[in-house]
C-alpha positions in Angstrom: -82.2 -60.2 210.3 -82.3 -56.6 211.5 -84.5 -57.3 214.5 -82.0 -60.0 215.7 -79.1 -57.6 215.3 -80.9 -55.0 217.4 -81.7 -57.5 220.1 -78.1 -58.6 220.2 -77.0 -55.0 220.6 -79.5 -54.4 223.4 -78.5 -57.6 225.2 -74.9 -56.6 225.2 -75.6 -53.1 226.4 -77.8 -54.3 229.3 -75.3 -57.0 230.6 -71.9 -55.3 231.1 -71.6 -56.1 234.8 -73.0 -59.6 234.2 -70.2 -60.1 231.7 -67.6 -58.9 234.2 -68.9 -61.4 236.9 -69.0 -64.2 234.3 -65.4 -63.6 233.4 -64.5 -63.8 237.1 -66.5 -67.0 237.3 -64.6 -68.6 234.5 -61.4 -68.3 236.7 -62.9 -70.5 239.5 -65.7 -72.6 238.0 -65.3 -75.2 235.1 -67.8 -73.5 232.9 -68.1 -70.1 234.6 -71.0 -71.0 236.9 -71.6 -73.6 239.6 -74.7 -75.4 238.2 -75.5 -76.7 234.7 -79.0 -75.3 234.8 -77.9 -71.6 234.6 -79.1 -70.1 231.3 -76.6 -68.0 229.3 -77.0 -66.0 226.1 -74.1 -65.8 225.8 -73.5 -64.9 229.4 -75.7 -65.5 232.5 -77.7 -62.7 234.0 -76.3 -62.1 237.5 -78.9 -61.0 240.0 -78.5 -58.4 242.7 -81.8 -58.9 244.6 -85.4 -60.0 244.2 -88.5 -58.0 245.0 -91.8 -59.8 244.8 -92.5 -60.9 241.2 -89.4 -59.2 240.0 -85.6 -59.6 239.9 -83.1 -56.7 239.7 -79.9 -57.7 238.0 -76.4 -56.3 238.6 -76.9 -53.9 235.7 -80.0 -52.5 237.3 -82.6 -54.1 235.0 -85.9 -55.0 236.5 -87.1 -58.4 235.2 -90.4 -60.2 235.6 -89.4 -63.7 236.9 -91.1 -66.7 235.3 -88.5 -69.1 236.7 -88.7 -68.4 240.5 -85.6 -70.5 241.1 -87.1 -73.4 239.1 -90.6 -73.1 240.5 -89.4 -73.0 244.2 -90.5 -69.4 245.1 -94.3 -69.7 244.9 -94.7 -66.4 246.9 -92.0 -64.6 244.8 -88.9 -63.0 246.2 -88.4 -61.5 249.6 -91.7 -62.7 251.0 -91.9 -60.8 254.2 -93.5 -63.4 256.5 -90.7 -65.8 255.7 -88.0 -63.2 256.0 -89.2 -62.1 259.4 -89.6 -65.7 260.7 -86.1 -66.7 259.5 -84.4 -63.5 260.8 -85.9 -64.1 264.2 -84.6 -67.7 264.1 -81.0 -67.0 262.9 -79.9 -65.6 266.3 -81.0 -68.7 268.1 -79.1 -71.3 266.0 -79.3 -72.5 262.4 -78.7 -76.3 262.7 -78.2 -78.9 265.5 -77.5 -82.6 265.7 -80.6 -82.9 267.8 -84.2 -82.6 266.6 -86.2 -79.4 267.1 -89.9 -78.5 267.3 -89.7 -76.8 264.0 -89.4 -80.1 262.1 -92.7 -81.2 263.7 -94.6 -78.1 262.6 -93.8 -78.7 258.9 -94.2 -82.5 259.1 -97.6 -82.2 260.8 -98.8 -79.7 258.1 -97.7 -82.0 255.2 -99.2 -85.2 256.8 -102.5 -83.4 257.4 -102.6 -81.9 253.9 -101.2 -84.5 251.5 -103.5 -87.6 251.4 -100.7 -90.1 250.5 -98.4 -89.0 253.3 -98.9 -90.7 256.7 -95.3 -90.6 257.8 -92.5 -88.4 256.5 -88.7 -87.9 256.5 -86.9 -84.7 255.7 -83.8 -84.5 253.5 -81.9 -81.6 251.8 -83.0 -81.6 248.1 -85.4 -83.0 245.6 -82.7 -85.3 244.3 -82.3 -86.8 247.8 -86.0 -87.1 248.2 -86.4 -89.2 245.0 -83.3 -91.2 245.8 -84.6 -92.2 249.2 -88.1 -92.9 247.8 -86.5 -95.4 245.4 -84.4 -96.9 248.2 -87.4 -97.2 250.4 -89.3 -99.0 247.7 -86.4 -101.4 247.2 -86.1 -102.0 251.0 -89.8 -102.6 251.3 -90.2 -104.9 248.3 -86.8 -106.6 248.3 -86.5 -105.8 244.6 -84.1 -103.5 242.8 -85.5 -102.8 239.4 -87.5 -99.5 238.7 -89.6 -98.1 235.8 -89.7 -94.5 234.9 -91.1 -92.2 232.2 -88.9 -91.1 229.3 -87.8 -87.5 229.4 -89.1 -86.8 232.9 -86.7 -85.0 235.3 -86.1 -86.7 238.6 -82.8 -85.2 239.9 -79.3 -86.6 239.8 -79.5 -90.2 241.3 -78.1 -92.6 238.7 -81.2 -94.8 238.3 -83.6 -91.8 238.4 -81.8 -90.0 235.6 -81.8 -92.9 233.1 -83.3 -91.6 229.8 -84.2 -88.2 231.3 -82.4 -86.5 228.4 -83.1 -89.0 225.7 -82.5 -87.8 222.1 -83.7 -89.3 218.8 -80.3 -90.7 217.9 -80.4 -93.1 221.0 -83.9 -93.2 222.3 -84.9 -96.4 220.5 -88.2 -97.4 218.8 -91.5 -95.9 219.9 -92.8 -99.2 221.1 -89.7 -100.0 223.1 -87.8 -96.9 224.4 -84.1 -97.5 225.1 -82.7 -97.1 228.6 -79.7 -94.7 228.3 -77.4 -93.5 231.1 -77.2 -89.8 231.8 -73.4 -89.2 231.8 -70.2 -90.5 230.4 -68.8 -93.3 232.6 -72.1 -94.2 234.2 -72.3 -98.0 234.7 -74.3 -99.7 232.0 -75.7 -101.9 234.7 -77.7 -99.0 235.9 -79.6 -98.6 232.7 -80.1 -102.4 232.6 -82.1 -102.1 235.9 -84.5 -99.5 234.5 -87.6 -99.9 232.3 -88.3 -96.8 230.3 -91.9 -96.1 229.3 -93.5 -93.3 227.3 -95.9 -91.0 229.1 -99.6 -91.7 228.4 -98.7 -94.9 226.5 -100.9 -97.6 228.2 -100.1 -100.3 225.7 -96.4 -99.8 226.0 -96.6 -99.8 229.8 -98.6 -103.1 229.8 -96.2 -104.7 227.3 -93.1 -103.7 229.2 -94.4 -104.7 232.6 -95.6 -108.0 231.4 -91.9 -108.9 231.1 -90.4 -107.2 234.1 -93.3 -106.2 236.4 -92.6 -108.8 239.1 -89.0 -107.6 239.3 -90.0 -104.0 239.9 -89.5 -102.2 243.2 -91.4 -99.2 242.0 -92.6 -97.0 239.1 -91.3 -93.5 239.4 -93.7 -90.9 238.0 -94.2 -87.1 238.0 -98.0 -86.7 237.5 -97.4 -83.8 235.0 -93.7 -83.9 234.1 -92.3 -80.5 233.2 -89.2 -81.6 231.3 -91.2 -84.2 229.4 -93.6 -81.5 228.2 -95.7 -80.4 231.2 -98.4 -82.7 229.8 -101.4 -83.7 231.9 -101.8 -87.5 232.4 -104.5 -89.4 230.6 -106.8 -90.7 233.4 -106.7 -94.1 231.8 -102.9 -94.1 232.1 -103.1 -93.2 235.8 -105.6 -96.0 236.3 -103.4 -98.5 234.4 -100.5 -97.7 236.7 -102.6 -98.4 239.8 -104.0 -101.7 238.4 -100.5 -102.9 237.3 -98.9 -102.0 240.6 -101.5 -104.2 242.4 -101.1 -107.0 239.8 -97.3 -107.2 240.0 -96.7 -106.0 243.6 -94.6 -102.9 243.0 -94.9 -99.5 244.6 -96.0 -96.2 243.0 -93.6 -93.4 243.7 -94.9 -89.9 242.9 -92.2 -87.3 242.2 -94.0 -84.1 243.4 -90.8 -82.2 244.0 -91.9 -79.6 241.4 -95.6 -80.3 241.1 -96.8 -80.4 244.7 -97.8 -76.8 243.7 -100.6 -78.3 241.5 -103.1 -77.8 244.3 -103.8 -77.6 248.0 -103.4 -81.4 248.3 -100.7 -81.8 245.6 -100.5 -83.2 242.1 -101.4 -86.9 242.8 -104.7 -85.9 244.4 -105.4 -83.5 241.5 -104.8 -86.2 238.9 -106.2 -89.2 240.7 -102.9 -91.0 241.3 -102.7 -93.0 244.6 -99.0 -93.3 245.3 -97.4 -95.4 248.0 -94.6 -92.9 248.4 -94.3 -89.2 247.6 -91.1 -87.2 247.0 -91.5 -83.5 247.8 -89.3 -80.4 247.7 -89.0 -76.9 246.3 -92.1 -75.0 247.7 -92.0 -76.8 251.0 -88.7 -75.1 251.9 -89.9 -71.5 251.5 -86.8 -70.7 249.5 -84.3 -72.8 251.5 -82.8 -76.2 250.7 -85.2 -79.0 251.5 -86.6 -82.3 250.4 -89.0 -84.9 251.9 -90.1 -88.4 251.3 -93.4 -89.5 252.8 -96.0 -92.2 252.3 -97.9 -95.1 253.7 -97.0 -95.8 257.3 -96.3 -99.5 256.5 -93.8 -98.5 253.8 -92.2 -95.7 255.8 -91.3 -98.3 258.5 -88.2 -99.1 256.5 -86.7 -95.9 258.0 -87.5 -96.9 261.6 -84.5 -97.8 263.7 -85.5 -97.8 267.3 -83.7 -100.7 269.0 -82.4 -102.1 265.7 -80.7 -101.1 262.5 -83.3 -99.8 260.1 -83.9 -101.6 256.8 -82.9 -98.2 255.2 -80.6 -95.9 257.1 -81.1 -92.3 256.3 -79.5 -89.1 257.7 -78.1 -85.8 256.6 -76.1 -83.1 258.3 -78.6 -80.4 257.4 -81.7 -82.5 257.2 -84.6 -80.8 259.0 -82.5 -77.8 259.8 -84.6 -75.2 261.6 -84.2 -72.5 258.9 -85.7 -74.7 256.2 -88.4 -76.0 258.5 -89.6 -72.6 259.6 -89.4 -71.1 256.2 -91.2 -74.0 254.7 -94.0 -74.0 257.3 -94.6 -70.3 256.9 -94.7 -70.7 253.1 -97.1 -73.6 253.2 -99.4 -72.0 255.8 -99.8 -69.1 253.5 -100.8 -71.4 250.7 -104.5 -71.7 251.7 -107.2 -73.1 249.4 -108.0 -69.5 248.5 -104.4 -69.0 247.5 -104.4 -72.0 245.2 -107.7 -70.9 243.7 -106.2 -67.6 242.8 -103.1 -69.3 241.4 -105.4 -71.5 239.3 -107.2 -68.4 237.9 -103.8 -66.8 237.1 -102.6 -69.8 235.2 -105.8 -70.1 233.3 -105.7 -66.4 232.4 -102.1 -66.7 231.0 -102.7 -70.0 229.1 -105.9 -68.7 227.6 -104.2 -65.5 226.5 -101.3 -67.4 224.9 -103.7 -69.7 223.1 -105.7 -66.8 221.8 -102.5 -65.2 220.5 -101.6 -68.4 218.7 -105.0 -68.9 217.2 -105.4 -65.3 216.1 -102.1 -65.6 214.1 -102.4 -69.3 213.1 -98.9 -69.6 214.5 -97.2 -73.0 214.8 -97.2 -73.1 218.6 -99.3 -74.7 221.4 -99.5 -74.4 225.2 -99.6 -77.0 227.9 -99.7 -76.9 231.7 -102.1 -76.5 234.6 -102.5 -74.7 237.9 -99.8 -72.0 238.1 -97.5 -73.6 235.4 -97.4 -73.2 231.6 -95.2 -74.2 228.8 -95.1 -73.0 225.2 -94.3 -75.6 222.6 -93.1 -74.9 219.0 -95.7 -77.4 217.8 -99.1 -76.8 216.2 -100.6 -79.8 218.1 -100.1 -80.0 221.8 -97.8 -83.0 222.5 -98.8 -86.0 224.5 -95.4 -87.2 225.5 -91.7 -86.4 225.5 -91.0 -87.5 221.9 -93.8 -85.4 220.5 -92.6 -82.4 222.5 -89.0 -82.8 221.4 -88.1 -79.9 219.1 -86.4 -80.0 215.8 -83.3 -77.8 215.3 -85.5 -75.2 213.5 -88.0 -75.3 216.4 -85.1 -74.9 218.8 -84.1 -71.7 217.1 -87.6 -70.4 217.5 -87.5 -71.1 221.2 -84.1 -69.4 221.5 -85.5 -66.3 219.7 -88.6 -66.4 221.9 -86.5 -66.5 225.1 -84.4 -63.6 223.8 -87.4 -61.6 222.8 -89.0 -62.0 226.3 -85.6 -60.9 227.8 -85.5 -57.8 225.6 -88.9 -56.9 227.1 -87.6 -57.5 230.7 -89.2 -60.9 231.2 -87.2 -64.0 232.2 -88.8 -67.0 230.5 -87.2 -70.4 231.1 -85.9 -72.0 227.9 -87.7 -75.2 227.1 -89.2 -75.8 230.6 -92.1 -75.0 232.8 -92.7 -71.3 233.4 -94.3 -70.5 236.7 -96.4 -67.9 238.3 -96.2 -66.6 241.9 -98.7 -65.2 244.4 -96.7 -61.9 244.1 -97.9 -61.4 240.5 -100.7 -59.0 239.5 -103.0 -59.2 236.6 -100.9 -56.6 234.9 -97.9 -58.9 235.2 -99.9 -61.7 233.6 -101.0 -59.5 230.7 -97.4 -58.5 230.1 -96.6 -62.2 229.5 -99.3 -62.5 226.9 -98.4 -59.2 225.2 -94.8 -60.2 225.0 -95.7 -63.5 223.3 -97.9 -61.8 220.8 -95.2 -59.3 220.1 -92.8 -62.2 219.5 -95.1 -63.9 217.1 -95.5 -60.6 215.1 -91.8 -59.9 215.1 -90.7 -63.3 213.9 -93.8 -64.0 211.7 -91.7 -64.7 208.6 -89.6 -67.3 210.4 -92.7 -69.5 210.7 -93.8 -69.3 207.1 -94.6 -72.8 205.8 -94.2 -74.4 209.2 -96.1 -77.7 209.3 -95.2 -79.1 212.8 
């Protein structure tokens, strides 16, 4: 199609230096970059700097950023209060084997703000936070088995990533999702220790846990899982988790690494979940590496080691380093109730605008999300779980074209994942998003003819 040829030409013209850097990268990295999550079409966009809501790439293009390093930068790029605080700190030391007062400041803020967190430990990433939350649940209960939601992303710990990339060929029947390992060579015994459930499927949850509930250390759940569709939980599903956890004696672990940004007190508080443990990350580091696991004091005692070996030893060379602690504290202090109210208004404005564009054209798309997050689905009906959100090959091509179209209009839209807003954005930025989507629907209108999904 002509419009696709023109877009391909423009992409090539705008990415000459990115192509050069990618060719260099292929000489030193197995696939040209150093993380699998880097998007490429066909090459990655290399970034020179960030300014507020925008990125400037190495070819000089100014791009509205709807990724914000995978939802981490809730204040956008180059947020001056963080930059000033970190610059002052760097000359006084970046990491020590001893504790510093800076870890206390961020810990106190999170304990005071997040209802489920009474005690806390810092680690270096969201993956570590989830891993230690699972280990803490095992140490506390004396059980090893876990349950998790199909398609939800929980990082790179073997048990946490079971069935996080499930596909139709291997995901099993609707009433009994299969547990599949995430990479070649992963021990099958890992999958055998994980119960996989469908999001919002109360009957399936009850049926599965009737068999294995008393063997579970925990159920791992993101209250509004982005990779599984960015779908809000059914209140009855949340209540069922709470009831079953008491019935069978397992812990509830909330993965809020991404979704702590759902509100001033986090995602669990927003959606009525009462977890025993919470894994946090991303926004609590202010743009620097961080993770945290917190929860009920009784459960967190498994980390205590004064005078004896702890039930769960935990450490890390860079855990609670002053740079991450100071940046995180400054970022979180700036996230006042008023800030979250504004982010909520921004998210509503974008989602409503996208929905209006869909309805006005009767296009085969839908929108999910809440707070400052949104996700566009190539589905007429908004999905309720990962399987319903899973795109066909045709729908995948629509999403590829949509991402390309946004990029041609200088907007970076994450492919098939949560798009996020930042406090640095203006109403004009938000309207650009809606306008770009409407333009995409008009440009590719003939591609959707006869679509039923």
